[in-house]
MDAnalysis code that builds the backbone (N, CA, C; Angstrom):
import MDAnalysis as mda
import numpy as np

u = mda.Universe.empty(303, n_residues=101, atom_resindex=np.repeat(np.arange(101), 3), trajectory=True)
u.add_TopologyAttr("name", ["N", "CA", "C"] * 101)
u.add_TopologyAttr("resid", np.arange(1, 102))
u.add_TopologyAttr("resname", ["MET", "PRO", "ILE", "TYR", "GLY", "TYR", "ARG", "CYS", "SER", "SER", "CYS", "GLY", "LEU", "GLN", "LYS", "ASP", "VAL", "MET", "GLN", "LYS", "ILE", "SER", "ASP", "ALA", "PRO", "LEU", "THR", "ASP", "CYS", "PRO", "ALA", "CYS", "GLY", "ALA", "SER", "THR", "PHE", "SER", "LYS", "GLN", "LEU", "SER", "ALA", "ALA", "GLY", "PHE", "GLN", "LEU", "LYS", "GLY", "SER", "GLY", "TRP", "TYR", "VAL", "THR", "ASP", "PHE", "LYS", "GLY", "GLY", "SER", "GLY", "GLY", "SER", "ALA", "GLY", "THR", "THR", "THR", "PRO", "LYS", "ALA", "ASP", "THR", "ALA", "ALA", "ALA", "SER", "SER", "SER", "SER", "SER", "ASP", "SER", "GLY", "THR", "SER", "ALA", "ALA", "SER", "THR", "PRO", "CYS", "GLY", "GLY", "SER", "CYS", "ALA", "CYS", "HIS"])
u.atoms.positions = np.array([
    [-34.504, 22.032, -44.295],
    [-35.169, 20.618, -44.416],
    [-35.895, 20.453, -42.735],
    [-36.382, 19.824, -42.497],
    [-36.685, 19.537, -40.963],
    [-36.823, 17.807, -40.279],
    [-36.252, 18.796, -39.272],
    [-34.748, 16.803, -38.629],
    [-37.275, 15.991, -38.008],
    [-36.409, 14.653, -37.807],
    [-38.277, 13.707, -37.345],
    [-37.272, 13.038, -36.508],
    [-37.842, 12.733, -35.850],
    [-36.751, 11.627, -34.424],
    [-37.866, 10.086, -34.920],
    [-37.352, 9.906, -34.881],
    [-37.647, 7.568, -35.032],
    [-37.176, 6.866, -34.103],
    [-38.218, 6.421, -33.762],
    [-37.617, 4.735, -33.342],
    [-38.010, 3.942, -33.255],
    [-37.732, 2.175, -32.725],
    [-37.702, 0.923, -33.051],
    [-38.438, 0.381, -32.014],
    [-39.355, -0.089, -32.949],
    [-39.815, -0.834, -31.529],
    [-39.177, -1.983, -31.334],
    [-38.384, -2.716, -32.428],
    [-38.246, -3.804, -31.460],
    [-36.951, -3.761, -30.974],
    [-35.183, -3.392, -30.927],
    [-34.666, -3.200, -30.842],
    [-34.791, -1.977, -30.096],
    [-35.439, -0.891, -29.882],
    [-35.781, 0.871, -29.297],
    [-34.203, 1.463, -30.082],
    [-34.421, 1.410, -31.185],
    [-32.977, 2.480, -31.454],
    [-34.049, 4.052, -31.612],
    [-33.515, 5.193, -30.871],
    [-33.391, 6.200, -31.731],
    [-32.765, 6.620, -32.219],
    [-33.328, 7.698, -33.611],
    [-32.635, 8.872, -34.057],
    [-32.872, 9.745, -34.629],
    [-32.151, 11.233, -34.812],
    [-32.826, 11.764, -35.912],
    [-32.271, 12.312, -37.058],
    [-33.589, 11.636, -37.786],
    [-33.232, 12.043, -39.425],
    [-33.363, 13.127, -39.776],
    [-32.933, 14.063, -41.124],
    [-32.973, 14.963, -41.180],
    [-33.442, 15.116, -42.978],
    [-35.198, 15.800, -43.196],
    [-35.279, 14.931, -44.348],
    [-36.330, 15.979, -45.233],
    [-37.004, 15.689, -46.033],
    [-37.555, 16.420, -46.412],
    [-39.114, 16.461, -46.218],
    [-39.455, 17.522, -46.688],
    [-41.450, 16.908, -45.661],
    [-42.277, 15.986, -47.056],
    [-41.872, 16.271, -48.458],
    [-41.986, 14.831, -49.012],
    [-41.795, 13.327, -49.485],
    [-40.383, 14.038, -48.813],
    [-39.707, 12.557, -48.546],
    [-40.973, 11.902, -47.892],
    [-40.720, 10.207, -48.244],
    [-41.620, 8.959, -46.845],
    [-40.954, 8.325, -46.098],
    [-41.911, 8.340, -44.986],
    [-41.710, 8.648, -44.088],
    [-40.677, 6.808, -44.289],
    [-39.707, 7.126, -42.823],
    [-39.022, 5.389, -43.312],
    [-39.168, 4.249, -42.436],
    [-38.891, 3.003, -42.748],
    [-39.565, 1.863, -41.696],
    [-38.474, 1.099, -42.020],
    [-37.676, 1.164, -41.909],
    [-36.612, -0.140, -41.533],
    [-35.626, 0.368, -41.027],
    [-35.371, -0.281, -39.687],
    [-34.325, -0.028, -39.027],
    [-32.365, 0.138, -39.116],
    [-32.693, 1.214, -38.994],
    [-30.772, 0.636, -39.471],
    [-30.136, -0.178, -38.754],
    [-30.433, -0.275, -37.370],
    [-29.765, -1.122, -36.712],
    [-29.819, -2.465, -36.755],
    [-30.632, -2.878, -37.128],
    [-31.483, -4.101, -36.472],
    [-32.620, -4.688, -37.655],
    [-32.553, -4.095, -39.341],
    [-33.221, -4.040, -39.751],
    [-35.051, -4.337, -40.122],
    [-35.318, -4.855, -38.860],
    [-36.823, -4.971, -38.854],
    [-37.421, -3.752, -38.823],
    [-38.373, -4.089, -39.480],
    [-39.338, -2.511, -40.610],
    [-40.704, -2.127, -39.077],
    [-40.044, -2.311, -37.902],
    [-40.547, -1.367, -37.044],
    [-40.123, 0.230, -36.773],
    [-39.647, 0.369, -37.792],
    [-38.585, 2.452, -37.745],
    [-40.377, 3.049, -37.895],
    [-40.722, 3.590, -36.653],
    [-41.688, 4.716, -37.417],
    [-41.171, 6.075, -36.690],
    [-41.493, 7.431, -37.365],
    [-42.079, 8.432, -36.619],
    [-41.937, 8.770, -35.164],
    [-41.545, 8.873, -35.106],
    [-41.957, 9.653, -32.909],
    [-43.462, 11.107, -33.394],
    [-43.831, 10.980, -32.584],
    [-44.457, 12.752, -32.516],
    [-43.672, 13.556, -31.350],
    [-42.996, 14.817, -31.903],
    [-42.783, 15.654, -30.926],
    [-43.127, 16.976, -30.784],
    [-42.465, 18.204, -30.280],
    [-42.706, 19.475, -29.831],
    [-42.373, 19.705, -31.466],
    [-42.481, 21.173, -31.316],
    [-42.292, 22.128, -32.763],
    [-40.289, 23.052, -31.980],
    [-39.632, 23.274, -32.202],
    [-38.628, 23.819, -31.900],
    [-38.327, 25.047, -33.058],
    [-38.608, 26.355, -31.662],
    [-38.514, 27.243, -33.120],
    [-38.093, 28.769, -31.877],
    [-37.262, 29.825, -32.869],
    [-37.325, 30.869, -31.654],
    [-38.099, 31.541, -32.957],
    [-38.505, 32.962, -32.019],
    [-39.023, 34.198, -32.972],
    [-37.475, 35.652, -32.646],
    [-37.178, 35.304, -34.287],
    [-36.221, 36.961, -33.916],
    [-36.608, 37.789, -35.051],
    [-35.710, 38.942, -34.555],
    [-36.343, 40.156, -35.853],
    [-36.745, 41.752, -34.007],
    [-37.345, 42.301, -35.226],
    [-37.809, 42.976, -34.538],
    [-39.163, 42.807, -34.376],
    [-39.485, 43.827, -33.268],
    [-40.709, 43.327, -32.342],
    [-41.112, 42.409, -32.005],
    [-40.666, 41.623, -31.279],
    [-40.188, 39.820, -30.678],
    [-39.652, 40.721, -29.469],
    [-40.190, 40.094, -28.403],
    [-39.354, 39.717, -26.783],
    [-39.429, 38.772, -26.317],
    [-38.585, 38.489, -25.077],
    [-37.804, 37.520, -24.783],
    [-39.871, 36.925, -24.052],
    [-40.204, 38.262, -23.070],
    [-41.411, 38.041, -22.559],
    [-42.362, 37.671, -23.755],
    [-42.764, 38.141, -24.837],
    [-43.768, 37.999, -25.376],
    [-43.879, 36.583, -25.354],
    [-45.523, 35.409, -25.164],
    [-45.717, 34.035, -25.289],
    [-45.167, 33.699, -24.423],
    [-44.315, 34.466, -22.921],
    [-43.950, 32.493, -21.934],
    [-45.046, 32.446, -21.317],
    [-45.485, 31.501, -20.500],
    [-46.595, 31.523, -19.336],
    [-45.644, 32.317, -17.890],
    [-46.230, 31.655, -17.182],
    [-45.679, 32.967, -15.477],
    [-46.453, 33.859, -15.798],
    [-45.934, 34.268, -14.049],
    [-46.046, 35.959, -13.743],
    [-45.398, 36.689, -13.728],
    [-45.116, 37.547, -14.171],
    [-45.143, 39.236, -14.397],
    [-43.678, 39.495, -15.567],
    [-43.621, 40.401, -16.296],
    [-43.119, 40.284, -17.509],
    [-43.192, 39.612, -18.318],
    [-44.792, 38.872, -19.057],
    [-45.289, 38.277, -19.257],
    [-47.074, 40.181, -20.669],
    [-45.823, 39.456, -22.086],
    [-47.196, 40.748, -22.100],
    [-48.610, 40.696, -22.109],
    [-49.092, 42.345, -21.660],
    [-50.348, 42.333, -21.719],
    [-50.653, 42.144, -20.428],
    [-50.023, 42.443, -18.823],
    [-49.475, 42.407, -18.380],
    [-49.506, 44.208, -17.329],
    [-48.640, 44.363, -18.147],
    [-48.615, 45.916, -17.481],
    [-49.193, 47.078, -17.998],
    [-49.031, 48.118, -16.980],
    [-50.318, 48.938, -16.992],
    [-49.219, 50.007, -18.180],
    [-50.087, 50.295, -19.388],
    [-50.178, 51.076, -20.026],
    [-49.711, 52.451, -20.069],
    [-48.787, 53.343, -19.713],
    [-48.411, 54.461, -19.507],
    [-49.672, 55.851, -19.423],
    [-50.894, 55.812, -20.001],
    [-52.006, 56.236, -20.777],
    [-52.616, 55.820, -18.371],
    [-52.575, 54.596, -19.004],
    [-53.638, 54.825, -17.499],
    [-53.247, 54.965, -16.371],
    [-51.199, 55.180, -16.170],
    [-51.054, 55.621, -14.487],
    [-51.109, 57.341, -15.103],
    [-51.035, 58.141, -16.326],
    [-50.977, 59.026, -16.245],
    [-52.421, 59.599, -15.457],
    [-53.302, 58.539, -15.894],
    [-55.042, 58.918, -15.933],
    [-54.616, 59.083, -14.371],
    [-54.472, 58.264, -13.526],
    [-54.290, 57.780, -12.180],
    [-53.905, 59.330, -11.537],
    [-52.141, 59.576, -11.551],
    [-51.924, 60.076, -10.867],
    [-53.032, 61.376, -10.845],
    [-53.627, 62.110, -12.629],
    [-54.425, 62.966, -12.793],
    [-54.953, 63.187, -11.583],
    [-55.889, 61.775, -11.121],
    [-56.565, 61.937, -10.792],
    [-56.842, 62.667, -9.004],
    [-56.043, 61.330, -9.091],
    [-55.184, 61.550, -7.817],
    [-55.244, 63.118, -7.425],
    [-54.303, 64.212, -8.672],
    [-53.671, 65.748, -7.320],
    [-54.772, 66.700, -7.911],
    [-56.361, 65.677, -8.289],
    [-57.806, 66.049, -8.302],
    [-58.005, 66.111, -6.867],
    [-57.561, 65.790, -6.449],
    [-58.880, 65.307, -5.253],
    [-58.200, 65.583, -4.662],
    [-57.210, 66.167, -4.094],
    [-56.763, 67.378, -3.435],
    [-55.214, 67.011, -2.300],
    [-54.748, 66.039, -3.399],
    [-52.592, 65.726, -2.853],
    [-51.848, 66.150, -3.020],
    [-51.385, 66.856, -2.696],
    [-50.595, 68.260, -2.935],
    [-48.994, 66.757, -3.935],
    [-48.520, 67.757, -4.471],
    [-47.524, 67.694, -5.623],
    [-45.837, 66.807, -4.568],
    [-46.505, 67.350, -3.758],
    [-45.533, 67.495, -2.859],
    [-45.293, 65.492, -2.151],
    [-46.723, 65.160, -2.401],
    [-46.981, 63.733, -1.678],
    [-46.549, 62.821, -3.459],
    [-46.535, 62.978, -4.195],
    [-46.264, 62.631, -5.260],
    [-45.059, 61.936, -5.934],
    [-45.213, 60.462, -6.098],
    [-43.484, 60.072, -6.453],
    [-42.579, 61.041, -7.358],
    [-43.613, 61.346, -8.420],
    [-41.895, 63.044, -8.950],
    [-42.163, 63.733, -7.733],
    [-42.532, 64.330, -7.040],
    [-42.287, 65.425, -6.108],
    [-42.687, 66.146, -7.236],
    [-43.788, 66.517, -8.008],
    [-44.205, 68.060, -8.411],
    [-43.374, 68.481, -9.552],
    [-42.239, 67.699, -10.228],
    [-41.246, 68.155, -10.708],
    [-41.755, 67.554, -12.404],
    [-42.704, 67.578, -12.251],
    [-43.138, 66.927, -13.593],
    [-43.895, 67.529, -13.819],
    [-44.940, 67.581, -15.430],
    [-45.957, 68.017, -16.147],
    [-47.387, 67.794, -15.465],
    [-47.403, 66.700, -15.161],
    [-48.975, 66.251, -15.223],
    [-48.767, 65.783, -13.535],
    [-48.665, 67.178, -13.259],
    [-49.941, 68.092, -11.422],
    [-49.726, 69.253, -11.854],
])
């Protein structure tokens, strides 16, 4: 069941109430009895769980977000093109010990 935030505009009481989606919104304040108790708009809080979801998925900011990493195929192609241009295996990061040279 979702939790809805309510606020009374008369006395200022703020309260979270667990209700079914199909329940009618509350209107009477439990503290002062006025009919000015209204539902507040709030951000939904949820957490993605399970395989396939990472902490960095869909987060704002720089670095570590999905889509900013360089695929391994692109880095292998870049290193093979640099070895084709006359770069010696000793000057590569792997020292020529891998199969990409």
